[in-house]
C-alpha positions as CSV (number, residue, x, y, z in Angstrom):
1,V,159.9,143.3,172.8
2,S,162.5,145.9,171.8
3,L,165.3,147.9,173.4
4,E,167.5,150.6,172.0
5,F,171.2,150.9,172.9
6,K,173.1,154.1,172.2
7,D,175.9,154.4,174.8
8,N,179.4,152.8,174.7
9,L,179.0,151.4,171.1
10,E,181.6,151.9,168.4
11,P,180.7,152.3,164.7
12,G,181.8,149.3,162.6
13,K,182.3,147.0,165.6
14,T,180.4,143.7,165.9
15,Y,178.5,142.9,169.1
16,Q,177.0,139.7,170.3
17,V,173.4,140.2,171.6
18,V,171.9,137.7,174.0
19,V,168.2,137.8,174.8
20,K,166.4,135.5,177.4
21,T,162.8,135.5,178.6
22,V,162.3,135.4,182.4
23,S,159.3,134.0,184.3
24,G,159.7,134.4,188.0
25,K,163.3,133.1,188.7
26,V,163.3,130.8,185.6
27,T,165.0,131.9,182.4
28,S,164.7,130.5,178.9
29,W,167.5,129.3,176.7
30,P,169.3,132.3,175.2
31,A,168.7,133.6,171.7
32,T,171.9,135.1,170.3
33,A,172.8,137.1,167.3
34,D,175.9,139.0,166.1
35,V,175.2,142.6,165.1
36,T,177.6,144.8,163.2
37,L,177.1,148.5,163.5
38,K,177.2,150.7,160.5
39,P,180.8,152.2,160.0
40,L,181.2,155.9,159.6
41,P,181.8,157.4,156.1
42,V,185.3,158.0,154.8
43,N,186.8,161.5,154.9
44,N,188.9,163.6,152.5
45,L,188.0,161.8,149.3
46,E,190.1,163.4,146.5
47,V,191.7,162.8,143.2
48,V,195.5,162.6,143.6
49,D,196.4,162.0,140.0
50,D,194.5,162.0,136.7
51,S,197.3,161.9,134.2
52,N,197.2,159.7,131.0
53,G,193.5,159.0,131.5
54,I,194.1,157.0,134.6
55,V,192.5,158.4,137.8
56,T,193.9,157.7,141.3
57,I,191.8,158.5,144.3
58,M,192.6,158.6,148.0
59,W,190.7,159.0,151.2
60,S,191.0,158.7,155.0
61,P,189.0,156.4,157.2
62,D,187.2,157.9,160.1
63,T,189.4,157.2,163.2
64,Q,186.3,156.6,165.4
65,S,185.1,153.7,163.2
66,T,186.2,150.2,162.4
67,Q,186.1,148.9,158.8
68,D,187.6,145.9,157.0
69,E,187.5,147.2,153.4
70,Y,186.1,149.9,151.1
71,R,183.7,149.8,148.1
72,I,184.5,152.1,145.2
73,S,181.8,152.7,142.7
74,Y,181.8,154.9,139.6
75,H,179.1,155.9,137.3
76,E,179.1,158.1,134.2
77,V,176.9,161.2,134.8
78,D,175.3,161.6,131.4
79,G,171.6,161.9,132.1
80,T,170.9,158.3,131.1
81,S,170.8,155.1,133.1
82,N,173.0,153.2,130.7
83,G,176.3,155.1,131.2
84,D,179.6,153.5,132.0
85,S,179.7,152.2,135.6
86,S,181.4,149.6,137.8
87,S,182.3,148.8,141.4
88,M,185.1,147.1,143.2
89,N,186.4,146.5,146.8
90,T,189.8,147.2,148.3
91,D,191.4,147.1,151.7
92,T,193.7,150.1,151.0
93,T,192.9,153.9,151.2
94,R,194.2,154.6,147.7
95,Y,192.9,153.2,144.4
96,T,193.7,153.6,140.7
97,L,190.7,153.6,138.3
98,E,192.2,152.5,135.0
99,N,189.1,151.8,133.0
100,L,187.4,155.2,132.9
101,L,186.4,156.3,129.4
102,P,187.9,159.5,127.9
103,G,185.9,162.7,127.8
104,R,183.3,161.6,130.3
105,N,181.9,163.0,133.6
106,Y,181.9,160.6,136.5
107,S,180.7,160.4,140.0
108,I,183.0,158.3,142.2
109,T,181.7,157.0,145.5
110,V,183.6,155.3,148.4
111,Q,182.0,153.5,151.3
112,A,183.6,151.9,154.4
113,I,182.5,148.3,155.0
114,S,182.7,146.3,158.2
115,K,181.6,142.7,157.9
116,K,179.3,143.5,154.9
117,M,177.7,146.5,156.7
118,E,178.2,149.6,154.5
119,S,178.7,153.2,155.6
120,N,177.0,156.2,154.0
121,E,178.5,157.2,150.7
122,T,181.2,159.8,150.1
123,T,181.1,161.1,146.5
124,I,183.3,163.3,144.3
125,Y,182.8,164.3,140.6
126,I,185.5,164.3,138.0
127,S,185.8,164.8,134.2
128,T,188.2,162.6,132.3
129,R,190.4,164.1,129.5
130,P,189.1,163.4,126.0
131,S,191.4,161.4,123.7
132,A,193.6,163.3,121.3
133,P,192.4,163.3,117.7
134,I,194.5,161.6,115.0
135,I,195.4,163.8,112.0
136,E,194.4,161.8,108.9
137,D,195.3,164.4,106.2
138,L,197.2,167.6,106.1
139,K,197.4,169.3,102.7
140,S,198.6,172.7,101.6
141,I,196.1,174.4,99.4
142,R,196.3,177.8,97.7
143,E,196.5,180.4,100.5
144,G,195.8,177.9,103.3
145,L,195.8,174.4,104.8
146,N,193.2,171.6,104.6
147,I,193.3,169.4,107.7
148,S,191.2,166.4,108.5
149,W,191.2,164.2,111.6
150,K,189.3,161.5,113.4
151,S,188.6,160.8,117.0
152,D,188.7,157.7,119.2
153,V,185.2,156.2,119.1
154,N,185.2,155.8,122.9
155,S,186.0,159.5,123.6
156,K,183.3,162.2,124.0
157,Q,184.1,165.8,123.1
158,E,182.0,168.8,122.4
159,Q,184.3,170.7,120.0
160,Y,187.8,170.8,118.6
161,E,190.4,173.4,118.8
162,V,192.9,173.8,116.0
163,T,196.0,175.9,116.7
164,Y,198.7,176.7,114.1
165,T,201.9,178.7,114.3
166,R,203.7,180.4,111.4
167,N,207.3,179.3,111.3
168,D,208.7,182.5,109.9
169,T,206.9,185.0,112.3
170,G,205.9,182.8,115.2
171,E,202.4,184.1,114.9
172,V,199.9,181.8,116.6
173,N,196.3,181.4,115.5
174,T,193.5,179.3,117.1
């Protein structure tokens, strides 16, 4: 009641399968079904631009596979299950992710899709740049400076780095 086919089949292509029962020289009415094979995963997934907090990714389809579109998924890698995540579909091999939060670590996954049949995942990991702090107060005090700042509430950062340069000597301190 089963048969396995391996030869002359192309990943991502749809095939019509017809099955009949035979008794002597008499055959039944055919039972038919369309079967789409799993497409091959995408290749060369990479970040091509990550300026201004906007990440653009690009990949290549496997040339031995057929696909109609791609699913891009991202998930914040933070050790919890409630991190920032989303998914979307596209028919291009380049996509701009504009909604990633600053200062986060993400896994980005791309899958080839052929008639709703999904390939295995191809994944990369990226870190987004944290938002710049906003200086709230800068006061000169006796023999020093008093600086206070605040951060964007959506940005995550582990520490701050303060650098100052003396105007008269050019001496830089961090």
